[in-house]
N, C-alpha and C positions, 0 to 999 in steps of 0.2 A: 230422738235419742233411742238407743236400743240396747239389748243384751247380746253379748257375743263371747265365746270362748275361743281364743286362738291357742292351739296346741302346738307343742314341739317347735318352739322358737328359741332364739338366743337374744334376749334383750341386750342391745348395744354390744353384740358379739360376746356376751358372757356365757354362763352355763345354760344348758337346756332348761326351759321352763314353759309354763302355760301362762297366758294373760287372760284374766276374766274381766270383762267389761259389763257393768250393770247400770242401767239408766244413763248411759252415755259417759260413765266415769270408770276409771280403772279401779276395780274392787279388790283384786288380788293378783299377785305375781308369784309363781312358785311351781314346783314339779307336781304332776299328777293331780291337778285341781279337779274337783267334782262340781258339776253344775247341771243337774238334771233338767231337761226340758229346754236348755239353752242351745241355740244354734252354734255349731262349732266349725272351725276352719283349721286345717292342718298346714302349718308353715313349712313342714319338711326339713326342719333343722336350720332354716334360714334366719337371718338377722332381723330383729325388730328395732325400729327407730321411731321417735315421735313423728307426728305429722309435720311435713315441711311447711315453712312459713315464707311467703313472698311479701316482704314488708315494704316494697316500693315497686309498683308497676302502673301501667296505664291501660286499663281494659277497654277504653273507648277508642283507642287509636289503631289497634291491630288491623292488618289487611289479610289475615288468615282467611282462606277460602277464595281470595281473588287471584288472578294471574300475577305473575312476578312483576313487581313494581320496579321500573327502570329509574334509578335514582340519579338525578342530574342537578341536585340542589347545591347552592352556594355554601361556603364554609362557615358563615357566621350563624350564631344562635337565632337571630331574627330571621335569617333566610329560611331556616328550617321551620320556624313557627309560622311565617307567612305562607310558605308553600303548603304546609299541612292544612291550614284553613281552606285553601283553594281546592286541594285534592278531596277533602271531606265533602265539600259542596259539589264538585264535579262528579264524584262517585256516588253521591247520595248515601253516604256511609250511615248505616243503622247501628247506633251504639249498643242497642240491646243484642242484636245478632252477633256483632263482633265481640262483645264482652262474654256472651255465652260460649262462643268458639274458643276464646283464649282461656276462660275459666275451666272449661271441661278438659281442654288439653293439659292444663296445669294439674288438674285433679288426677289425670292418668299418670302423671309423674310423681304423685304423692303429696301435692300441696293441699292443705286443709284449711289454711287461713291466709287471706289476701288483704293487703291495704292498697287500694287503688286511688290514683289521682285522676279526677275527671274534669275535663276542660269546661270552664264557664267563661264565655266571652260574648261580646256584643254582636257577633255574626250569627252564632247558633243558639244563643240564649241558654236555656236550661234543658234542651233536647237530649244532650248526652247524659246528663244526670238522670233524667227520666228513664232512659234506656238501661243504664247500669242499675238503677234501683229496681227495675223490673227483673233484671237478671238476678240480683241479690234475693229477691222474693222467691223466684222460681227455683233457685239452687239452695234454699234453706235446707239444712240437713245433709247437704252434699259438700259444700264449702262455705266457710264464713267469710263474708266480704265487708270490709270497712271502707267508707268513701270519704275522700278529701275533696272539698270544693276548690278547684285549682285554677287560678287566673293565668293560664298558659300564655296568652297574648299580651300580658301586662295588666296592671291594675290601675295605676294613676295615668298611664299614657293613653288609656282607652276609656273615655268618660262613659259612665253607665255600668261598668264592670262591678264596682263596689255594690251597687244596688242589686245586681244579679247574684253576687255572692251572698248578700243578705237573704235573698229569696231562696237560694240553694240551702242555706242553713235552716231556714224555716220549713223547707220541704223534707228535711231529714238527713242531710249530709252529716257525717260524724265529726269531721274536723275542718278547720279553716286552713286553706293553703296559701302559700306565698311564693314569690319567685324573684330572686336577684334584686333586692331593693335598690341597689346602686346601678348595676350593669343594665338592667332592663328598664326600670321605672325612672332612674336618675333622680329619685326623690325618696330617699330611704326613710326620712321622718314621716312623711305622709303615708307611705306604704305600710310601715309598722303601726302607725296610729290606727289605720283602717283595720288591719287583720287582728290586732289585739283588742280593739273595740268590739269587733264581731264575736271574737272568742268569749269575751266577757258577757256580751249580750245573751249568748246562747249557752253559756256554761260549758263550752267545748274546748278541746285542745287545738294546737296549731302544728302544721308540718310544712316547713319552708324549704323549697328547692334552693340550694346555694351553690351555683356553678362557679361563682366568682373566684378567681385565682389569687394567690399571693396576698399582698398587703391590702388590696381592695376587699378580698374576701374576709380577711382578718378584721378590717374595719366594720364590715357588715355584721360579723359575728359579735364583735364588742357591742354594737348597737342593740343586737338581739338580747345579749346578756343584760344590758342596762334595762331594757323593757321588762325582762323577766323579774329582775330585782324590784323594779318599781311597781309591778302589778301583782307580785306574789304568785306568779305562775310557774314556780319551780316544779319540775316533773311533768309539765303539760305542754312543753314546746320541743318538738323534734326538728332536727336539721338533716335534710337529705343531701347526699353527695359530699358536701363539706370538703371540697378539694383543697381549700386553704389550710386544712389541718396537716397537709403534707408539705408545708413550707420548709425549705431547707434550713432556715434559721431555727435551730432547735429551741432556743429560748422563747421565741414568739409562738411556735406551734405548741410547745409544752404548756405555755401559759394559757392558750386557748383550750387545750385538753383539760387542764386542771379546772378551768371555769366550767366546762361541760360537766365534770364530776361534781363540783360544788353546787351547781344549779340543777343537777339531774336532767341534762339535755341529752336525749338519745341521739345517736348518729346512725343514719341509714344509708348504706352504700350499695352500689351496683357493681363494684369492683371492675370498672371498665379497663381493659388492657391499654387503652390509649392515653390514660391520665394517671398522674400520681394520685394516690388515694390515702385516706386515713389509715394509719397502722393499726392492725388488729391487736397486736401485742401491747402497744402503748396505751390504747384505749382500755384494754382489759386490765392492765396494771393499774390504771388510774381509777378503775371502777365505773367506767362509762358504759351505759347500756348501748348495745351495738346490734343492729339488724342488717339484713341484706335483701335485695330484690332483683328481679330480672330486668327492671325498667321496661321500656317499650321494646318490642321486637317484631320483625316482619312488618314494618310500617314505613311511613315516608321518611323517617329519620335514619333508618339503617336496616340492613337485611339480616343481621345476625341474631341468634338466639332462638329458643324453642319453648321457653317456659319451665325448664327443668331446674328446680332449685338445688338438686343434688349436683348437677353440673356446675351451677353457680358457686356452690361450696368449693368445688375443685378449683374454679377460677380464682376465688378468694384466697385459697391456699397458695396458688401459684403467684398471685400478685403480692402476697405477703411473705413469700419465700418460706412457706411452711413445709417441712420435709419429714419430720419425725411423726410417728403414728399418733402420739399424744397431741401434737400440734394440729393434726388433721381433725381430731376430735373437737378442738377449739373452733375450727372452720365450720364443722357440722353444727355445733351449738348455735353459732350465729344464724344459721338457716333453719333452726328448729326452736328449741326451748328459749335460748337467749334472744333470738329474733322476736319471739312472741312477747317476751318480757319488755323488749324495746318498744313495742306498741301496746303495752299495758295489758297483756294477757299473762297473768302469773301462774295459771294452772295448766299450761300447755306442756306437760312433761310426762315421761313414761315412768310414773311413780304412783303409788297408792293414792287415790283421790284426784289424780290428774285427769284431764279430759281424755276420753277414750279415742284419741286420734293416733293410729298406728300404721306404719308403713313396713311391709315385709320386703327386704332387699336382698340381692345376691352378693355373696362374697364371704371369704374366710374371716375377714375383720371389717370393722367399720371403715378403716382407711381404704381397703380394697373396694368396698361398696361405693365410696365417694369417688374414687379415681376412675373406676370403670363405669359407674352409673348405668348399669344394665337395666332393662325394663323392670319395673316394680311388679313383683308377684301379686301383691294384694295391697289395697289402700282402704283404710277404715276411718270413717269420720263419726265421732261420738257413738261408736258401736255399730254403725251401719257400713256394710261393704259397699264402696262406691266405685271401685275400679279393680280390674284384674288384668294381669299380663300387659301392663303398661297402657291400658285403654279404659277410659271412663265407661261405666255401665250405661250412662245416659248418652244417647246419640247427640252429636253436635249438629246444630242447624246448618 
């Protein structure tokens, strides 16, 4: 953490002001601030927004730095999962190197907080976790990284994975991951028994990938709700993707959304153009915490994406048909302060006392900055300048 004075900026495209950060926290916002002996940066009248938040990604999967991957993978989820395990082995993929590459690229775009799902399976064991944990340690003070121990290849269908998840939590993973209790493991009771027991054992939260569509996904959501009620884990279980919340039957989908609000279940989306996704406005109206992430990109799953959460905010706006400037502010919030709250970071805001994570962006308004997502002029993490002109100050491996 550090002290910094950012002069001549427009917080959230408001009036010109200075932002003073002391000990990594926003200490003052206002015109003509005085802070003798404190390093200063001139924003040149540009907009200041909070640090961007990537609440759902996969740092161990990226093929950044490799030649273009020619994707010839089958259409099913299991096709992609099995292919990925093969490619990781064939390439000798180093999770530390790849997670450093992706993290630093994201830092250049203004991301200061990341939740990553890291594969734990019986082929590679805990190697990916060890690599991403090394990255987390090396980038402390540059970007905050939270790790979900994730059974990408299935939990019950691959004997030994549950023991590995247990070991991963003992090593220092932050949350227990889950994946499609019905569609992948075909044993939702055993799947949920396992991950909720691990969460209880280590006093940690849960983040479940739920790709399941329609009524199957709704069934899994209801089972998750039952477990939360039975275990008292309100506010500690997030659901990623949650495509079933876009069910065309309004009564079913609204019932699920209302239960998310009742049990404080955050929803984390990647706003993929190829899928119907949870409605930002409906979740917002119900009071459901809502975050977003870039998911995986430039990997064996697909070629799209670059790690830019400001671009992801634009995609979220497009997917939700947000056109008014005040609506674009809602999309940005999901990728900044609201996204941080969705992963239990309540102080990630551009307010007095908030964490000193600030991104200086180009544009007349926040809406223009979001839509054009030009290179970030300056990125600050807890008062430390970590990127300039769209590039991390730390060189990628």
